[in-house]
Structures are given as structure tokens and as C-alpha cells.
N, C-alpha and C positions, 0 to 999 in steps of 0.2 A: 303145450298143443297145439301152438298154433307157428313158436318157429322153425325152423327148413324146411313146412312143410305151402304147397300151392294147396291153391282155394280160390274159388270162382264161388260169385254171388250172381244166380240170375236175375236180371230186375236188378240193377246195384247199383242204379242214377235214380231211382223211391227214398222213402221218408228212412226205411229204414234201414236199404243199399248202403245210402248216403255215414248213418252215424255206424252204421258198422263197419266199413273202409273203417271213418277216422279210431277208431280206436284202435282196431289193431295194429293202424299206423305207429297208436303212444301206447301197445300194451306189447304188440308180439317182432316179431320178428322172421315173417314168410319170407318162402323162400322167388313166389309169384304170386296174387294178390292183383284176382283178375275181375274187373266190371262186363260181364256180360248183359247189354240190355239194349234195345233196338233203339235208341232216340239220339242223333249222332251229336246232337245240339248239347245235350243231360252231358253227353258224358265229353263232350268238348269241352261245356262251365268247369263239368268235375276236374276237369286236366288241369283247371288254373289253381284249384285249388291244393290237390292231390299229384302235384305233379311229377311226372316222367323221371326231369330229373331230380330231384329231390326226393321223390321215391324209386329206386330203379326195380322194386319188384313190380309196383306197376300191371299192371295190363288191361292195355280198351278194347276189351270186342262186341262188333259191331253184330248183332245175332236177337234170331228170337227164339224165343221155346219152342212155336209151334214149327220151326225146321229142326229136323232132328240130324238128317247130316251132320248142319252148323254147329250145333252142340254136340255129337261125338268128334268135330275138329276140335271145340273147345276146350274137352275135354282132356283131350292125349298128357296125359301127366300129370294127372289131376288128383289130390292129394284126398281132400275135403269139401263139398259143393254144402250151399247151404240158397238153398227155394225160396224168392223172394218174389217172384214175378207171380201180377194178375192181375187181372180186371177188378175192381173192385168195390168200386161204386155200385151200390143196388140197384139205384134210378140211371142211372145207364148198362148194368146188363140185362135188365126188365126192358127197357130198350132197342137194346141186339143181341138177344139169349146165343142167337148163334157165335156169338162174336165170342160173347164169353166163355161158353163152350168150346171152344178153340183152343183158349189160351189155359185154360184154367183145366181145364182136364185132357183133353187131347196133347201142351202142356206138360202136367206130367206124364203123363205117360211118356212120350220121348223124352221126360229129365230123368228115371228111373230105368231107361234102354241107354243109354245115352250111358251111365254111370255103369251101368253090369257091364256096357260091350269096353268102354273101357281101364276097367279096374276098380275107379272110385274108391277109398276106404269107408268114407262115412258119407252121407244125405242126412240132412235137415231139412226141415218144408216146414212152413210158416201156416198154421190153419189160420182163423175165426172163429168168436163166440158163435156166431151165426152159419155156423155148418152143424151146431144143434137139434137137434129137432131142424128143420133147414121151412122156412117158408117164402122164403126170393127165391130166384135162379141165384144166385151171386153165392150164397149159406149152399147154395144143391151140386156147384159146381164143390167146392171147398169140401161139402161132402166124399165126394165123389175121387177129388182127387188123393183125398186120405186115406181110403181106399183103400188106392191105386200105389203108394209111398208105401203104406202096413206089409200089403198084398211083396213089395218088391221083394222082402227078404224071404218069401220061399220061393225065387229064381235063382238065388244069390249062394255061391256053396262060402263052408263054415270062413275060409280067409279074405270073400271079399266082398260085395258092399251093403254094412248095416243103412238102416232108412229107418226114422224114427222122425215127432215130427211136436210141434212144439203148438200152442192154441194159446191166447190169450186175448186181452178184450181189443174198446178202443182203445189207441194210443196219442195221446197226446198233441196235439197241437203237427199231428201227423195232416199231409195233401187230403183238404176233403172234411179236416176234422171242423166241426161247428162253430169253434171259437173264432179261426177268422171272420167267420159272420154275422157271429154278438158284436165283435169290435166295430167293424166295419157299421154296423145296424145303430148304436147306440147314441149316434144321436140321435135319431131321430125320433129319441125315448117311448120306444118302443121294442118290444123281440119278438121272435113268432115259438113257439114254439108245438109240439108234438104231441103233447100228453101231461098235466101236473101231473100224474103219478111215474112218469119214463124212471127208470132207473137202467147202467150201464156199469159195466165195469171199468175202470179207470189208469192208465198204466204211462208214466212216462220212457219213451225213445230208450233213453239210455238206460234202465231196467230193464226193458225187456230184449236188448243190445245183453247185457250181463248173464241174462237168464235162459240167455239161445249158448250163449258161454258156455256156462256152466252147461248145461241140457247136452252139451252134444261131450263133454267129458265125462255124462252118468250113460247116457247110449249104447244101450245091446244092440238092441235095434225091435221095431215092434211099440214101440213107446208112445206113446200123445202126451206130451211132459204139460205139464198143471200153474203157474204160480200161482200163489196167494195176491191177493191184491187188493185194492178198497174197492168199492161199490159209489157212487156215487147221483146222486137225483138230478138229473137234466134240469130241473128248475130250481136248483143253486148256484150250477153253473153262470146260469145266465143273470141271478141277482151278485151273485159276484161279481161278477163285468158290470154291470148298469146296476147298482145298489133300485137306484129313484126308473128307473124303466119298468110301463105300463109290460103284462108280458101279453099276448095274442093267443089261444091257443086253434093250433088249423087244422088238429086232427093227423093223426098215421098214416105214412103215408102205405103206398101200394109195399109189403112186402116189409114194412118193416113189424119190429116188437116189443109191446113194454116195458118189458124183460127178456134179459139175455141169460141164454140158457152157458156154461162152459160144462158141466159133467150131468148125466141125464140121468137116470131112477136106472135104465139098463143097465150106463153102465160102469152105475157103483159097485158093483160086481167082484165086476175085473181092476178095481182098481187103492191101494194101499196110499195112506198123505203121509206127505213130510215135512218140517215144520216151516221148512219155507212152502209146500209144494201139493202141487197130484203126480201121478202114471196111472196115468190105463194102460194097460197090457194086454196085450189081443191075450184072446180065449182060446185053450187048453196051457197058457203060460203059467209052470206052476206059480201062485205070488208066498209059497209054505217059505221054500228058500230065499226071501225080499221080506219076512213079516221080521221086527227089530233087526232086517243090517240098515242102519242109516235111520235108526227111532223109526222104521217103515212099520203102519199100524192098517188093518183094515177099518174098512167105513158101513157105518150103518147104516142095518134095509133101508131100502126104499130114501138114502143118501141122496139132496142134489145140490150143483155148487153155483145158489145163482143170484143175482144179481140187485133182489128185492129182500130176499132172507137172508145173503152177506150177513159176518156180524163186521166185517169194520167197512166203518165210511167215513168218507173226507168229507170234510164242514167246508163250505161256504168261504173259512179264511184260509183256509188250507192250498182250497180251487183259485183264490184268489194270488197267491202267492206264488199256486205256477205258473198260474198266465203270465204275470207278472216277470218268472223266471225265464219262461217260452216268449215273451215280447217283450224285450224292456223298454221297448219306445213305447206304449201304449201303458197310456198317464189314466190307472184306474186306482 
């Protein structure tokens, strides 16, 4: 799928981008693999790991998704775009709302326009469970971004760019993850948790990469792909990292939910369930032609995919093993 293709990853030096580059270089032979990001230090550090000498397909392109002209320059001759650039820290977005809007919303506009102008074949954008019924600015900007990418298909002719979305939950070990904080504080004998009932969808970064690659192969344009992943209790994570620690309930932070939703009731009627994932289709798409194909089936009326009513849970022992794999030097 990616062999002999030119691929550009926005936010290419982030947690997702780094692992996507590693997976692509290991499994495919792209013509060009372009890291598009604004931090020259991170690009320099990445180039020490994925050097141009060892991987001649690599390109390191300094740029910001806020800069439409720079994006158009970078996308010349590109076949596939994976849009991972975002300001995603909830407290940061709450304190710097205009900056989050510029990157997450105007940046989405610029990526859509540049893909259309440059004749990109496929563009897939990363979303988040926080875009569903958002109560914080980050979630609101990602909801807006999702709508922009889906609408991009309306401006594309039959042989031009198709746009789709991948939506998933918290990525274990990504930047901003609570795991490094818990590891740091466990020596104090106390760990802060926001609420004893809090649940989250949980995903390993390697599984996220594979799902994006699978979605690239399935996309026709306008879909929101959602993987079937386990839920976890934040309390279980804390106890997996430090069983003997006391828990301090510090209260829910502004813009934070007790539970997350990836498919709301309002979208379930446009959704089909498959063995490994769900797909939300655009309103007006005839779902009958997908029913039965690859075992796609309609959802019951009123269905919601929520982290607290999920049927798949990850246990404390499983969480401990995951943390050991991500942080092998941590003694847990």
C-alpha cells in the first residue's frame, strides 16, 4: 500500500509520528517519507535515529500547519497525508484557546486545501474521543477539525483527494500520558487520581499505527474509523504501578470527563460494526451496500460506545505488563 508512494506526516516528530515512521520504514519501501513539523530540534534528534544516509527516502521538512503556503510547497508530488499535528493537552488548550484554534482548526483548513490543490490521493486525520460531546476546548477544536476533513470530500472530484478520520482513545505512553507522572511520584507513597470512578479507552501506540494503516486501505472518503479497544480504570492503573501507594482524590480538572464516548447515540444510526472496528459513515451514504460486506452490521437504536459500558476491560495485571513493556527500566 505504501510502497513507491510519497507520504507526508504532519506532526511527524510526535509520539504517533515517530512510531508511524518507524513502522513504515520497517514494513514498506516508500519513495519519499516526509516528516513535517515545526521543531527543528526534534527533527534533528529524529534524523539521528532515521538518518537520510541509512534511509534515502527520508525528508525532514520544517513547517507549521498554520502556514498554508508552506504546506502547499511540502505537498507537491505527495500521494498520502497522515495528519497528526495538533495541540492536544487539555489544560494548555484551555489557557491558550486562540493558539489551539489556530493549529487544530485553521491547520485543518490548510491541510484540506493544500491536499486538494496538490492532488493528494488520500488524507487521513487523527481524532480523539474528546471530540465526542466535547466539554473542553481541545475536544471542540477536534470536533470542528473532523467536520472540516469530512466536508473536504464535497470539494474533491471523483479522481481527487479522499479524506477520512481515525478516532481512538488515550494512547499508553504518549506525551502527556499519566504513566510517567505515576512512576515519578510512586516513591512518595501517594498518587493523585481525579476520580475513583474514572474510566478511559486505552490503546498501545503500535496498535494505533496498525489501525491507521488498515484504515488507509479501507477508506473511500468520509468515514470515521473507530477501533474496538479495551477500557481501563484510572484507579487500576495507579494500583498496577504502585500497589502499596495511597490514592489522593484531587477532583476532576476543568474540561475533564469521568467517562469518554467514541460513538454517541446520535451517530450510531450512521455506524456499522465490524469484527475489529466501527465505521461512522457520512449522512446520506447508503449503508445497505456495506451491510454484510466484510461482516458489517447495523447497531441497535440508541447504542453508545462508552468507556464505562465497554464489554472489554484491561486488568491491573495486564496494565502492569503494558507499563513494563513501555518503561522496561521501571521497577514495578
